[in-house]
C-alpha positions as CSV (number, residue, x, y, z in Angstrom):
1,M,-226.1,-97.4,49.4
2,S,-229.0,-98.5,52.0
3,P,-229.1,-96.8,55.5
4,T,-229.4,-100.4,56.8
5,F,-226.1,-101.3,55.1
6,I,-224.3,-98.8,56.0
7,F,-225.6,-99.7,59.7
8,S,-224.3,-103.1,59.9
9,I,-220.7,-102.1,58.6
10,L,-220.2,-99.8,61.6
11,L,-221.6,-102.3,63.9
12,F,-218.7,-104.6,62.4
13,Q,-216.1,-102.3,63.5
14,L,-217.3,-101.5,67.0
15,L,-217.9,-104.6,68.1
16,F,-215.5,-107.2,65.9
17,A,-218.6,-109.4,65.0
18,S,-218.6,-111.3,61.5
19,Q,-221.5,-109.5,60.0
20,P,-220.5,-110.5,56.2
21,C,-222.7,-109.1,53.2
22,H,-222.1,-112.4,51.0
23,R,-222.2,-116.1,52.4
24,V,-219.8,-117.0,55.0
25,L,-217.0,-119.6,53.3
26,T,-215.5,-120.4,56.6
27,T,-215.2,-121.9,60.0
28,A,-213.8,-119.5,62.6
29,A,-210.6,-121.5,63.0
30,D,-209.2,-120.1,59.2
31,G,-210.8,-116.6,59.1
32,R,-213.8,-115.2,57.0
33,W,-214.2,-113.9,53.9
34,Q,-216.7,-110.8,53.6
35,L,-217.4,-109.2,50.5
36,L,-217.4,-105.3,51.0
37,Q,-218.0,-104.1,46.9
38,K,-218.9,-105.9,43.8
39,S,-217.0,-102.6,41.9
40,I,-215.5,-99.8,43.1
41,G,-214.6,-99.1,39.3
42,V,-211.2,-99.2,39.5
43,S,-208.6,-101.6,40.2
44,A,-206.9,-101.7,43.1
45,M,-202.8,-101.9,41.5
46,H,-201.9,-99.5,44.8
47,M,-203.1,-99.2,48.0
48,Q,-202.3,-96.9,51.3
49,L,-203.9,-96.6,54.4
50,L,-204.4,-92.9,55.8
51,R,-205.1,-92.0,59.5
52,N,-208.4,-90.8,58.6
53,D,-209.5,-94.9,58.2
54,R,-209.8,-94.5,54.5
55,V,-207.6,-96.0,51.4
56,V,-206.2,-94.5,48.6
57,M,-206.4,-96.6,45.6
58,F,-205.0,-96.1,41.9
59,D,-203.8,-98.2,38.8
60,R,-202.5,-96.8,35.8
61,T,-204.0,-94.0,33.5
62,D,-203.4,-95.5,29.6
63,F,-205.5,-98.5,30.5
64,G,-208.7,-96.7,28.7
65,K,-212.0,-95.9,30.5
66,S,-212.2,-97.5,33.9
67,N,-215.9,-97.8,35.0
68,L,-215.9,-95.5,37.2
69,S,-216.8,-91.6,36.2
70,L,-215.2,-88.4,37.4
71,P,-217.2,-86.0,38.9
72,N,-218.9,-82.8,37.7
73,G,-218.2,-83.7,34.0
74,K,-214.3,-83.5,34.7
75,C,-212.4,-85.2,32.1
76,L,-208.5,-85.4,31.7
77,T,-206.7,-84.3,28.4
78,N,-203.3,-85.8,27.2
79,S,-202.5,-86.1,23.9
80,S,-199.7,-88.3,24.6
81,N,-202.2,-90.7,25.9
82,T,-202.4,-93.0,22.8
83,A,-205.4,-95.3,24.5
84,L,-207.5,-92.6,25.2
85,P,-206.7,-88.8,24.9
86,A,-209.5,-87.6,26.6
87,D,-210.6,-89.8,29.4
88,C,-213.3,-89.1,31.7
89,T,-212.9,-91.5,33.9
90,A,-211.1,-91.6,37.3
91,H,-208.5,-94.2,37.9
92,S,-207.7,-93.5,41.3
93,V,-210.2,-94.1,44.3
94,E,-210.5,-92.9,48.2
95,Y,-212.3,-96.0,49.7
96,N,-214.2,-94.8,53.4
97,V,-213.5,-98.1,55.5
98,L,-216.3,-96.7,58.4
99,T,-218.8,-96.3,56.0
100,N,-218.0,-98.7,53.2
101,E,-218.5,-95.6,50.1
102,F,-215.5,-94.6,48.0
103,R,-215.2,-92.0,45.8
104,A,-213.6,-90.9,42.7
105,L,-210.1,-89.0,42.6
106,M,-208.7,-87.7,40.1
107,V,-204.9,-88.3,38.9
108,Q,-203.2,-86.4,36.4
109,T,-199.9,-88.2,35.7
110,D,-199.5,-92.2,34.9
111,V,-199.0,-93.7,38.3
112,W,-198.3,-97.4,36.8
113,C,-195.7,-98.9,39.1
114,S,-195.0,-96.3,41.3
115,S,-194.0,-96.2,44.8
116,G,-194.5,-94.0,47.8
117,A,-194.9,-93.5,52.1
118,I,-196.6,-91.7,54.5
119,M,-194.6,-89.0,55.4
120,P,-194.6,-87.6,59.3
121,D,-197.1,-85.1,58.7
122,G,-199.7,-88.1,57.6
123,N,-199.6,-87.3,53.7
124,L,-199.0,-89.6,51.5
125,V,-196.4,-88.8,49.1
126,Q,-196.5,-90.7,45.8
127,T,-193.2,-91.2,43.4
128,G,-193.0,-92.0,39.5
129,G,-194.9,-94.2,37.4
130,F,-194.7,-94.7,33.5
131,N,-194.1,-92.0,30.7
132,N,-195.4,-88.8,31.9
133,G,-195.3,-89.6,35.4
134,E,-192.0,-91.0,35.7
135,R,-190.7,-88.0,37.5
136,R,-193.4,-86.8,39.5
137,V,-193.9,-86.7,42.8
138,R,-197.5,-86.4,43.9
139,V,-199.3,-85.8,47.4
140,F,-202.6,-86.6,48.9
141,S,-203.6,-85.2,52.1
142,P,-206.3,-86.7,54.2
143,C,-209.3,-85.2,54.0
144,S,-213.2,-85.9,53.0
145,T,-213.0,-83.7,49.9
146,C,-208.9,-83.6,48.9
147,D,-207.7,-85.1,45.5
148,W,-204.3,-85.5,44.3
149,Q,-201.7,-82.5,44.1
150,E,-199.0,-83.5,40.9
151,I,-194.9,-81.5,41.1
152,P,-193.5,-82.2,38.3
153,N,-190.0,-82.8,37.3
154,R,-188.6,-83.2,41.3
155,L,-187.4,-86.1,41.0
156,A,-184.0,-86.4,39.3
157,A,-184.3,-90.1,37.6
158,K,-187.5,-91.7,36.0
159,R,-188.7,-93.9,38.2
160,W,-190.7,-97.0,37.5
161,Y,-190.9,-100.2,39.6
162,A,-188.5,-98.4,42.3
163,S,-189.0,-98.7,46.2
164,N,-189.2,-96.2,48.6
165,H,-188.7,-95.6,52.6
166,I,-189.4,-93.0,55.2
167,L,-185.9,-92.7,57.2
168,P,-185.4,-91.9,60.6
169,D,-185.1,-88.1,59.5
170,G,-188.5,-88.0,58.1
171,R,-187.2,-88.2,54.2
172,Q,-188.0,-90.8,52.1
173,I,-185.3,-92.4,49.9
174,I,-186.5,-93.9,46.3
175,V,-184.4,-97.3,45.5
176,G,-183.7,-98.1,41.9
177,G,-186.4,-98.4,39.0
178,R,-186.1,-99.8,35.4
179,G,-182.8,-98.6,34.1
180,Q,-181.8,-96.9,37.5
181,F,-178.9,-98.0,39.1
182,N,-179.0,-95.3,41.8
183,Y,-181.4,-93.6,44.4
184,E,-182.2,-90.4,45.7
185,F,-184.3,-88.7,48.5
186,I,-187.5,-86.3,48.9
187,P,-188.4,-83.7,50.0
188,K,-184.7,-82.4,48.3
189,T,-182.6,-80.8,50.8
190,F,-179.3,-80.2,48.3
191,A,-179.0,-80.4,44.8
192,A,-181.5,-82.9,42.9
193,N,-179.1,-85.9,42.2
194,T,-178.6,-89.5,42.5
195,F,-176.6,-91.6,44.4
196,N,-174.9,-94.9,42.4
197,L,-175.6,-98.0,43.6
198,P,-173.8,-100.7,41.9
199,F,-175.1,-104.0,43.6
200,L,-178.3,-102.8,41.5
201,S,-176.6,-103.5,38.8
202,E,-174.7,-106.5,40.0
203,T,-178.7,-107.9,40.2
204,N,-179.8,-106.8,36.8
205,D,-180.1,-110.3,34.9
206,R,-179.9,-108.9,31.1
207,G,-183.0,-109.1,29.5
208,V,-185.1,-109.9,32.6
209,E,-184.0,-107.8,35.2
210,N,-185.3,-109.7,38.1
211,N,-184.2,-106.9,40.4
212,L,-187.4,-104.6,40.0
213,Y,-189.5,-103.2,43.8
214,P,-186.3,-104.3,45.6
215,F,-187.0,-104.9,49.3
216,V,-186.2,-102.2,51.4
217,F,-186.4,-102.0,55.1
218,L,-184.7,-99.7,57.9
219,N,-182.3,-101.8,59.8
220,V,-182.4,-101.5,63.9
221,D,-179.0,-99.5,63.4
222,G,-180.2,-96.6,60.9
223,N,-179.1,-98.2,57.6
224,L,-180.6,-99.8,55.0
225,F,-181.0,-103.9,54.3
226,I,-182.2,-104.0,50.1
227,F,-182.7,-107.1,48.8
228,A,-182.8,-107.4,45.3
229,N,-183.1,-110.9,42.8
230,N,-181.6,-113.2,45.5
231,R,-179.1,-111.4,47.7
232,A,-178.9,-108.6,49.5
233,I,-176.0,-105.4,51.4
234,L,-176.9,-103.3,54.0
235,L,-176.2,-100.0,52.7
236,D,-175.3,-96.6,54.7
237,Y,-177.2,-94.0,52.2
238,V,-175.6,-91.4,54.5
239,N,-172.1,-92.3,53.1
240,N,-173.0,-94.4,50.4
241,K,-170.9,-96.9,51.3
242,V,-172.0,-101.0,51.6
243,V,-171.6,-102.0,55.0
244,K,-172.5,-105.4,54.9
245,T,-173.3,-108.3,52.0
246,Y,-175.5,-111.0,52.6
247,P,-175.0,-114.5,51.2
248,T,-177.1,-115.8,48.3
249,I,-180.1,-117.4,49.1
250,P,-180.0,-121.1,48.7
251,G,-180.8,-122.1,45.4
252,G,-179.9,-118.8,43.9
253,N,-183.7,-118.3,42.4
254,P,-185.1,-114.7,42.0
255,R,-187.8,-113.3,43.8
256,S,-187.6,-109.7,42.8
257,Y,-189.9,-108.5,39.9
258,P,-190.7,-110.4,37.6
259,S,-189.7,-113.2,39.5
260,T,-191.9,-111.9,41.8
261,G,-192.0,-112.9,45.6
262,S,-193.3,-111.0,48.4
263,A,-190.3,-110.1,52.0
264,V,-191.2,-108.9,55.3
265,L,-188.9,-107.9,58.4
266,L,-190.3,-109.9,61.3
267,P,-191.9,-108.1,64.2
268,L,-188.9,-106.0,66.2
269,K,-189.1,-107.4,69.6
270,N,-187.5,-106.5,73.1
271,L,-186.7,-102.8,72.1
272,K,-185.1,-102.5,76.0
273,A,-182.2,-104.9,75.3
274,S,-178.6,-103.3,74.5
275,A,-178.4,-105.7,71.1
276,I,-181.6,-105.8,69.4
277,Q,-182.2,-108.1,66.4
278,A,-183.7,-108.4,63.2
279,E,-185.3,-110.9,60.8
280,V,-185.9,-110.8,57.8
281,F,-188.5,-113.1,55.7
282,V,-188.7,-113.9,52.0
283,C,-191.3,-116.0,50.4
284,G,-192.1,-117.1,47.1
285,G,-191.1,-116.0,43.8
286,A,-190.2,-117.7,40.2
287,P,-187.7,-120.0,40.1
288,K,-185.1,-118.4,37.0
289,G,-186.0,-118.5,33.4
290,S,-190.1,-118.4,34.3
291,Y,-190.4,-115.0,32.8
292,V,-188.7,-116.3,29.2
293,Q,-190.6,-119.4,29.7
294,A,-193.9,-117.7,30.4
295,L,-193.5,-115.6,27.3
296,K,-193.6,-118.5,25.2
297,G,-196.5,-120.2,26.7
298,N,-194.5,-122.4,29.2
299,F,-195.7,-121.8,32.6
300,I,-193.1,-123.1,35.7
301,G,-194.4,-123.7,38.7
302,A,-193.8,-121.3,41.4
303,L,-191.4,-121.6,44.5
304,N,-192.8,-123.1,47.3
305,T,-189.6,-121.8,49.5
306,C,-188.7,-119.0,52.2
307,A,-185.7,-117.9,53.5
308,R,-185.2,-116.3,56.9
309,M,-182.5,-114.6,57.8
310,T,-181.7,-112.8,61.2
311,I,-179.8,-109.6,59.2
312,T,-178.0,-108.2,62.5
313,D,-175.9,-111.2,63.7
314,P,-172.4,-111.0,63.0
315,N,-172.6,-113.9,60.6
316,P,-175.9,-114.0,58.8
317,Q,-177.5,-117.1,57.4
318,W,-180.4,-117.6,55.2
319,V,-182.6,-120.6,56.9
320,M,-185.3,-122.0,54.1
321,E,-188.5,-123.2,55.0
322,T,-191.3,-124.6,52.7
323,M,-194.8,-123.6,52.2
324,P,-198.3,-125.6,51.7
325,M,-198.3,-124.2,48.0
326,A,-195.7,-122.8,46.1
327,R,-196.6,-118.7,45.5
328,V,-195.7,-116.2,42.8
329,M,-197.1,-112.1,43.1
330,S,-198.7,-113.5,46.6
331,D,-198.6,-110.3,49.2
332,M,-197.3,-110.7,52.8
333,I,-199.0,-108.6,55.5
334,L,-197.9,-108.5,59.3
335,L,-200.7,-108.8,61.7
336,P,-200.7,-106.9,65.3
337,N,-200.0,-110.2,67.2
338,G,-196.8,-110.6,65.0
339,K,-198.1,-113.6,62.8
340,V,-197.7,-113.0,59.0
341,L,-200.7,-113.4,56.4
342,I,-199.3,-115.0,52.9
343,I,-202.3,-113.6,50.6
344,N,-202.8,-113.6,46.7
345,G,-200.9,-114.6,43.8
346,A,-200.6,-117.4,41.5
347,G,-199.3,-120.9,41.4
348,S,-197.0,-120.7,38.4
349,G,-195.6,-118.4,35.5
350,S,-194.4,-115.1,36.6
351,A,-195.5,-111.8,37.1
352,G,-196.1,-109.5,33.9
353,W,-199.3,-109.5,31.2
354,E,-200.9,-113.0,31.2
355,L,-198.4,-114.5,32.0
356,G,-199.5,-116.6,35.8
357,R,-201.7,-119.4,36.2
358,D,-202.9,-121.5,38.8
359,P,-204.4,-119.0,41.0
360,V,-204.4,-119.7,44.9
361,L,-207.0,-118.9,46.3
362,S,-206.1,-119.9,49.8
363,P,-204.0,-117.5,52.1
364,V,-201.6,-118.9,54.7
365,M,-200.5,-117.8,58.7
366,Y,-197.6,-117.8,59.2
367,L,-196.3,-118.3,63.1
368,P,-192.8,-116.7,63.2
369,D,-192.3,-118.2,67.0
370,N,-193.5,-121.7,66.4
371,E,-190.7,-124.7,65.7
372,I,-190.1,-125.0,61.9
373,G,-192.3,-127.8,60.4
374,S,-195.1,-126.0,62.8
375,R,-195.5,-122.6,61.4
376,F,-197.6,-122.6,58.7
377,E,-201.3,-123.0,58.8
378,T,-203.6,-122.7,55.6
379,Q,-206.8,-120.6,55.3
380,T,-209.9,-120.5,54.0
381,P,-210.0,-120.1,50.2
382,T,-211.3,-117.0,48.7
383,T,-213.3,-117.5,45.5
384,I,-211.5,-114.4,43.5
385,P,-208.3,-115.0,41.8
386,R,-206.1,-112.4,42.6
387,M,-203.3,-112.3,40.2
388,Y,-201.1,-109.7,38.4
389,H,-201.5,-106.3,40.3
390,S,-203.3,-106.9,43.0
391,A,-203.0,-105.3,46.2
392,V,-203.6,-105.4,50.0
393,V,-203.2,-103.3,53.4
394,L,-204.2,-104.1,57.1
395,L,-207.2,-102.2,58.6
396,R,-207.5,-100.5,62.2
397,D,-210.7,-103.2,63.0
398,G,-207.8,-105.7,62.6
399,R,-209.0,-107.0,59.0
400,V,-206.8,-107.3,55.9
401,L,-208.4,-105.1,53.1
402,V,-207.9,-106.9,49.6
403,G,-208.4,-105.9,46.0
404,G,-207.3,-105.6,42.9
405,S,-206.2,-108.0,40.1
406,N,-205.5,-107.1,36.6
407,P,-203.1,-109.1,34.3
408,H,-204.0,-107.6,31.2
409,A,-202.8,-104.3,29.5
410,F,-206.6,-103.1,29.5
411,Y,-209.8,-103.5,31.6
412,N,-210.5,-107.3,30.4
413,F,-214.3,-108.8,31.6
414,T,-215.0,-111.3,29.2
415,G,-213.1,-113.8,26.6
416,V,-209.8,-113.9,28.9
417,L,-208.7,-116.4,31.8
418,F,-208.7,-114.2,34.4
419,P,-211.0,-110.8,34.0
420,T,-210.0,-107.8,35.3
421,E,-210.8,-107.3,38.9
422,L,-212.7,-104.3,40.3
423,S,-214.1,-105.7,43.8
424,L,-212.9,-105.5,47.4
425,E,-212.6,-107.9,50.0
426,A,-211.7,-108.3,53.6
427,F,-210.3,-111.1,55.2
428,S,-210.6,-111.5,59.1
429,P,-208.6,-113.9,60.9
430,A,-209.6,-116.0,62.9
431,Y,-208.5,-113.7,66.1
432,M,-211.6,-111.3,65.4
433,D,-213.9,-114.3,65.7
434,S,-216.9,-114.0,68.4
435,E,-215.2,-116.7,70.7
436,F,-212.6,-114.2,71.5
437,N,-214.8,-111.7,72.7
438,D,-213.7,-112.3,76.3
439,L,-209.7,-112.1,75.7
440,R,-210.4,-109.3,73.4
441,P,-209.3,-105.7,74.6
442,T,-211.6,-103.0,74.0
443,I,-209.3,-99.3,74.4
444,V,-210.7,-97.1,76.3
445,A,-208.0,-94.4,76.9
446,P,-206.3,-92.4,75.1
447,K,-208.7,-91.5,72.2
448,S,-207.6,-91.6,68.3
449,M,-204.7,-89.5,67.5
450,F,-203.2,-89.2,70.3
451,G,-199.5,-88.0,70.5
452,I,-196.2,-89.5,71.9
453,Q,-192.4,-89.6,72.0
454,I,-189.4,-91.3,71.9
455,R,-188.5,-92.9,75.1
456,K,-191.3,-92.4,77.4
457,K,-193.3,-94.3,79.4
458,L,-196.5,-94.0,78.7
459,S,-200.1,-96.1,79.6
460,V,-203.1,-97.1,77.7
461,Q,-206.2,-98.3,79.4
462,V,-208.6,-101.4,78.3
463,Q,-211.4,-103.3,79.3
464,I,-210.8,-107.2,79.2
465,T,-214.0,-108.9,80.1
466,G,-212.7,-112.5,80.6
467,K,-209.5,-113.8,83.0
468,V,-206.3,-111.2,82.0
469,D,-203.0,-113.0,81.6
470,P,-200.5,-110.3,82.6
471,N,-197.7,-112.0,80.9
472,L,-199.2,-112.0,77.4
473,V,-200.5,-109.0,77.2
474,S,-197.9,-106.3,74.7
475,V,-198.5,-103.2,73.5
476,T,-198.0,-103.5,69.6
477,M,-197.2,-100.0,67.0
478,V,-197.8,-100.9,63.2
479,A,-196.5,-98.4,60.8
480,P,-199.5,-98.2,57.6
481,S,-198.0,-99.6,54.8
482,F,-198.1,-98.3,50.7
483,T,-199.2,-101.8,49.0
484,T,-198.5,-102.5,44.9
485,H,-196.6,-105.3,43.2
486,S,-196.2,-108.2,46.0
487,F,-194.6,-105.7,48.4
488,S,-195.8,-103.6,51.3
489,M,-192.7,-100.7,51.9
490,N,-192.7,-99.3,54.9
491,Q,-194.5,-101.9,56.9
492,R,-193.3,-102.0,60.4
493,V,-194.2,-104.0,63.3
494,L,-193.1,-103.0,67.1
495,D,-193.6,-105.4,70.1
496,L,-193.9,-102.7,72.7
497,G,-194.4,-105.4,75.7
498,N,-195.7,-104.4,78.7
499,D,-194.1,-102.4,81.6
500,N,-196.6,-103.3,84.2
501,V,-200.4,-104.7,84.0
502,T,-202.7,-103.2,86.3
503,A,-206.1,-103.8,87.3
504,S,-208.8,-100.5,87.9
505,G,-211.9,-102.5,88.4
506,N,-215.2,-102.8,86.6
507,S,-212.6,-105.4,83.9
508,T,-210.4,-102.5,83.3
509,Y,-206.9,-102.3,83.4
510,N,-203.8,-99.9,82.8
511,I,-201.0,-101.3,80.5
512,E,-197.9,-99.7,81.5
513,Y,-195.5,-99.7,77.9
514,T,-192.2,-98.1,77.5
515,T,-191.9,-96.4,73.4
516,P,-188.9,-97.1,71.0
517,R,-185.5,-95.9,72.3
518,S,-185.1,-94.4,68.4
519,Y,-186.4,-93.0,65.8
520,N,-184.0,-96.0,63.4
521,L,-186.6,-98.0,65.2
522,A,-189.6,-96.4,64.2
523,P,-189.5,-93.1,62.1
524,A,-191.2,-90.4,63.2
525,G,-195.4,-90.3,62.0
526,F,-198.6,-92.5,62.3
527,Y,-198.9,-95.5,63.7
528,L,-202.1,-98.2,64.5
529,L,-201.6,-98.7,68.3
530,F,-202.9,-102.0,69.0
531,V,-202.9,-103.7,72.9
532,V,-202.6,-107.5,72.0
533,H,-203.9,-110.1,74.9
534,Q,-203.3,-114.2,74.0
535,D,-203.0,-113.4,70.5
536,I,-206.5,-111.1,70.3
537,P,-205.7,-107.9,69.1
538,S,-207.9,-104.7,70.3
539,Q,-209.2,-102.3,67.6
540,A,-206.2,-99.8,67.5
541,I,-206.1,-96.3,68.0
542,W,-203.9,-93.9,66.0
543,V,-201.1,-92.5,67.4
544,K,-198.6,-90.1,66.3
545,L,-194.6,-90.3,67.4
546,R,-193.0,-87.0,67.0
């Protein structure tokens, strides 16, 4: 890789300028696409941003060969791998955002359709998978030479297509999976048992499931909102008790794998209020019966509806909205300015091998604070279909990293409708355009890796060259997500607003803010801290909430 290319990437990071390494496809108002790597050798089925600005990605180990060799002649020998008993290729990579380089990693068991989360110490702790990986716990530490460490038989149950979430006490909860109508915790603080969750068996469509990778969000009261198929509950996981049952989404169509929609917990705001509201937003999916029909070669059009509900209301109800285009297998990413990017996916069919059709190339921006009817804005399309097994994550500079797509049982590049995709792209929302440079804050202090605590008054110093509106300045905290199969686990944005904005000369301002008052709002761990001015975010710094 040439020094000139690496320098251009670094310059992009520092200046928020658009320095694409291929043809710009767009006007600034609709965002820009940039091809980062034509091939990283591995299809990015799973993605996680780490605190050192590197992204760990992995697919499955029983695909056969990937297009990236393991270093130093390493090979993985596994007699149960019928595709390739001796495999000298990588199925995981670490991508360095700042240098646009990647290195091969060696995962030892099958991570296909697994889950995970960043622990409070910054380590990625990742769980489950297929066959020899179904009860594994894996740990990846953020360092330039680290590789996967694996712990056998650490899970009490087989976890395949499960969802994980970090809890206020620092543990992870692992919910569901194929044939698992229960949940468990890691690390284990007592006997490695599971806890029954009948809701998961109640939402299981016979022969189809439609309740895998349930959407799990930590509510502001410390309970868990769990959505599967077409409805949801609020779970007191401490006492294993359902404390609220939510209504079915109007229309009753499923939104969970394989009728795969996506969901987010919208940004939490007004955090000093006595009663904080929390809203969940679910979009897309496939109509009931789509999976079975797709197996027969009939590809039913995806859903174009979204459902939004204030889950903290005494009598919560879903409010329906219509997207500009139908989507199944799309991803939803919360941006630092509170908007939601809906990206990737197909216009018909369902999740599963060869079961999606009509790739949706245009992302959509959702503006949650606008009036209904004016909340969706179509963005500039990519040229690369991202279908089954694609993934996205938000980066510290505000771009969205996009990779993956492999709708096949193996790596197939020719003779198929949608070739296995090994490339990486970045989507830069319009807020990164140079026309907003005078509004964009630059954080001067503190430096990255700053430690914070709950219920503290703090300040951040920024430079803004243009005219500043103190009423339109906000500090936001963003939890980095573990993304796979159209769901970004642990994704969370906290809008802290500001307590005071004071000028200190030379286009420099002190922004005072108050950290969240409870670990129910923000579990301990690493967050991206942005300053947003008139919807234009700074580059973030990493902060550690202790």
